[in-house]
C-alpha positions in Angstrom: 6.9 20.6 -4.4 4.7 20.9 -7.5 7.3 18.9 -9.4 7.2 16.1 -6.9 3.4 16.0 -7.0 3.7 15.8 -10.8 6.1 12.9 -10.4 3.6 11.0 -8.2 0.8 11.6 -10.7 3.0 10.6 -13.7 3.9 7.4 -11.9 0.2 6.8 -11.3 -0.5 7.5 -15.0 2.2 5.1 -16.2 0.7 2.5 -13.8 -2.8 3.0 -15.2 -1.4 2.7 -18.8 0.5 -0.4 -18.0 -2.5 -2.0 -16.3 -4.7 -1.1 -19.3 -2.2 -2.3 -21.9 -1.1 -5.5 -20.3 -4.4 -6.3 -18.4 -2.8 -6.7 -15.0 -5.2 -7.6 -12.2 -3.7 -4.9 -10.0 -4.9 -1.3 -9.7 -2.9 1.3 -11.7 -2.0 3.4 -8.7 -0.5 0.4 -7.0 1.7 -0.3 -10.1 2.6 3.4 -10.2 3.6 3.3 -6.5 5.8 0.3 -7.2 7.4 2.2 -10.1 8.0 5.2 -7.8 9.5 2.9 -5.1 11.8 1.2 -7.7 13.0 4.7 -8.9 13.7 5.7 -5.3 15.6 2.5 -4.7 17.7 3.1 -7.8 18.3 6.7 -6.8 19.3 5.6 -3.3 17.5 8.3 -1.2 14.4 10.4 -1.1 14.5 14.0 -2.3 13.7 16.4 0.5 10.8 17.9 -1.6 9.2 14.5 -2.0 9.6 13.7 1.7 7.9 17.0 2.6 5.1 16.3 0.1 4.7 12.8 1.5 4.5 14.1 5.1 1.9 16.6 4.0 -0.2 13.9 2.3 0.1 11.6 5.3 -0.9 14.2 7.8 -4.1 14.7 5.8 -4.7 11.0 5.0 -8.1 11.0 6.6 -9.4 13.4 4.0 -8.4 10.9 1.3 -10.7 8.3 2.8 -13.8 10.4 2.4 -14.5 9.2 -1.1 -14.2 5.6 -0.1 -16.5 6.2 2.9 -19.1 7.8 0.5 -18.8 4.8 -1.8 -19.4 2.4 1.1 -22.5 4.4 2.1 -23.8 4.3 -1.5 -23.6 0.5 -1.5 -24.8 -0.2 2.1 -27.6 -2.3 0.6 -25.1 -4.7 -1.0 -23.1 -4.8 2.3 -26.3 -5.7 4.1 -27.1 -8.5 1.7 -23.5 -9.9 1.5 -22.4 -9.4 5.1 -21.4 -13.0 5.7 -18.9 -13.4 2.8 -17.5 -10.0 3.4 -17.0 -10.7 7.1 -15.4 -14.0 6.3 -13.1 -12.4 3.7 -12.0 -9.6 6.0 -11.4 -12.1 8.9 -9.5 -14.6 6.8 -7.4 -11.9 5.0 -6.5 -10.3 8.4 -5.6 -13.6 9.8 -3.4 -14.5 6.8 -1.7 -11.0 7.0 -0.9 -11.4 10.7 0.5 -14.9 10.2 2.6 -14.0 7.1 3.9 -10.8 8.8 4.9 -12.8 12.0 6.6 -15.5 10.0 8.4 -12.9 7.9 9.6 -11.1 11.0 10.9 -14.3 12.5 12.9 -15.0 9.3 14.2 -11.5 8.8 15.1 -10.4 12.3 18.6 -11.2 13.4 19.0 -13.9 16.0 19.6 -12.7 19.5 23.0 -13.4 21.1 21.2 -15.3 23.8 20.0 -17.9 21.3 23.6 -18.9 20.5 25.1 -21.4 22.9 28.7 -20.7 24.0 31.3 -23.2 22.9 
């Protein structure tokens, strides 16, 4: 399991290095996650040790949000001053996400047999 945790951290490190070298407007961990995903797609399956590690991380996901919550509390003054643009941004991004997800589901889901008219 330590090897798989090292793999995740190495992917994150590579992502951070790529972002710093190329100047991508994306966080390094996101690039690292994409690299890990591509590697798993090429391999064709998920190693059992990685699946076990991922399940462990997901079961404790709430602990990973503690630093973000502390950061929000540190900047509560900024949130109070900028509540309108933040609220509009959250609302619009949520609306766009729901619409894009719905349209994508409509395009990717196979058509029902009932939709086809018999000849």
